[in-house]
C-alpha positions in Angstrom: 53.0 203.7 183.6 52.2 207.2 183.2 51.2 208.6 179.4 54.6 210.9 180.0 56.5 207.4 180.0 54.8 206.4 177.3 55.0 209.1 175.3 59.0 209.2 175.9 59.6 205.8 175.2 57.6 206.7 171.9 59.6 209.4 170.9 62.6 206.9 170.9 61.9 204.6 169.1 61.4 207.1 166.5 64.9 208.6 167.0 66.6 205.7 167.3 64.7 203.7 163.9 65.5 207.1 162.0 69.2 206.9 163.2 69.2 203.3 161.8 67.6 204.7 158.5 70.4 207.3 158.0 73.1 205.0 159.2 72.0 202.7 156.2 71.6 205.5 153.5 75.4 206.3 154.7 76.4 203.0 154.8 75.4 202.2 151.1 76.6 205.1 149.9 79.4 204.6 151.2 80.0 200.8 149.4 78.8 202.9 146.2 81.8 205.4 146.2 84.1 202.4 147.2 83.0 200.1 144.5 83.3 203.0 142.0 86.7 203.8 143.4 87.7 199.8 143.1 86.6 198.9 139.4 89.0 201.8 138.5 91.9 200.8 140.5 91.2 197.8 138.9 90.4 198.9 135.4 94.1 200.9 135.4 95.9 197.9 136.5 94.5 195.7 134.0 95.3 198.7 131.2 99.2 198.7 132.1 99.0 195.1 132.1 98.1 195.8 128.1 100.8 198.3 127.8 103.5 195.5 128.8 101.7 192.7 126.6 102.3 195.9 124.0 105.5 196.8 124.3 106.9 193.1 125.6 109.0 191.7 122.7 107.2 189.0 120.5 110.5 186.6 122.0 109.2 186.8 125.5 105.3 186.3 124.4 104.3 189.8 124.1 103.1 191.8 120.8 106.4 193.3 120.0 105.2 197.0 119.5 102.9 196.3 117.0 99.1 195.1 117.2 100.2 191.5 115.2 101.1 188.5 116.7 103.4 186.0 115.1 105.3 189.2 113.2 104.5 192.7 112.7 102.2 192.8 109.7 99.3 191.2 107.9 101.7 188.9 105.5 103.9 187.6 108.9 101.1 187.8 111.3 97.6 187.9 112.6 95.9 190.9 114.2 95.4 190.6 118.0 92.1 190.1 119.5 90.8 191.0 122.5 90.9 186.8 123.8 95.3 187.2 123.0 94.9 190.6 125.8 93.1 188.6 127.8 95.2 185.5 127.8 98.2 187.6 128.3 96.6 189.2 131.6 95.6 185.9 132.5 91.5 186.6 132.3 92.0 183.5 129.9 89.7 185.2 127.4 87.9 188.6 126.4 86.5 188.9 129.6 86.7 188.5 133.4 85.1 189.5 137.2 86.4 189.4 140.4 84.3 191.1 143.6 84.7 194.4 142.5 82.8 193.8 139.1 82.7 192.8 135.5 85.5 193.8 132.9 85.6 193.3 128.9 88.4 194.2 126.6 87.1 196.6 123.6 89.3 196.7 119.9 88.4 199.0 117.3 90.1 198.3 113.7 92.1 200.1 112.3 92.7 201.9 115.4 95.6 202.8 117.8 93.1 202.2 121.3 92.2 199.6 123.3 89.6 199.7 125.7 89.1 198.0 129.1 84.8 198.4 130.4 84.1 198.0 133.6 80.9 197.2 135.1 80.4 197.8 139.4 78.4 195.1 141.1 77.2 197.7 144.2 73.9 199.6 143.2 72.4 202.9 143.9 69.4 204.7 143.2 68.9 201.8 140.2 72.1 202.9 138.8 75.9 200.7 139.0 79.1 202.2 138.1 80.7 201.5 134.9 84.8 203.1 133.7 86.1 203.1 130.2 89.8 203.0 129.9 91.4 204.0 126.8 95.1 202.9 126.5 96.5 205.3 123.6 99.3 203.7 121.5 102.5 203.7 120.8 102.8 205.9 123.7 101.0 203.6 125.9 98.5 206.9 127.6 95.7 205.8 129.8 92.8 207.6 130.3 89.5 206.6 131.8 86.2 208.2 132.1 83.9 207.1 135.2 80.2 206.8 135.0 76.9 206.1 136.5 74.8 203.6 134.2 71.7 202.3 134.5 71.7 199.0 136.7 70.4 197.0 134.2 73.5 197.5 131.4 74.6 194.6 130.1 78.3 193.4 130.5 79.1 194.2 126.5 81.5 196.8 125.0 78.4 198.5 122.5 75.8 198.8 126.3 78.4 200.0 128.4 80.1 202.7 125.7 76.4 203.7 124.7 76.0 204.3 128.9 78.9 206.3 129.1 79.2 207.9 125.8 75.3 208.5 125.2 76.1 211.0 122.4 78.5 208.6 120.5 76.7 205.6 121.3 79.7 203.4 120.4 
């Protein structure tokens, strides 16, 4: 083989290798973006189910428009817990996971808000997508904030809240 042919083969291998590397990077970026979108959609769906739980009459297993299970105040019922909410929406408890990510319900005492936190499974540049979905009652307004958090962030209300809102820390 001539020198010119060897040079063309080496050049071809370099070009194909570079194209493969760029293709892999593009695929990984797309997977990360798709995961971020998927956890946002999941959290939105869970939030809608929580609004449904809040508005469902107590006689049908819901909260009846307040935050008490079995009554409408602390004298006749018990304050709703994240586990109550998770059981109603089919989680079996306060946390769940699926192919897209892991999710946890957050409550603040004396607040008219319930939160759904999600942590995606895809990692890019040592970061994972995360979401905080806020449901404000009695209107049932749903808002969301998506952020990239450190890949080692734990699935806890405190950890995700601190990662999404570092200035407030929770």
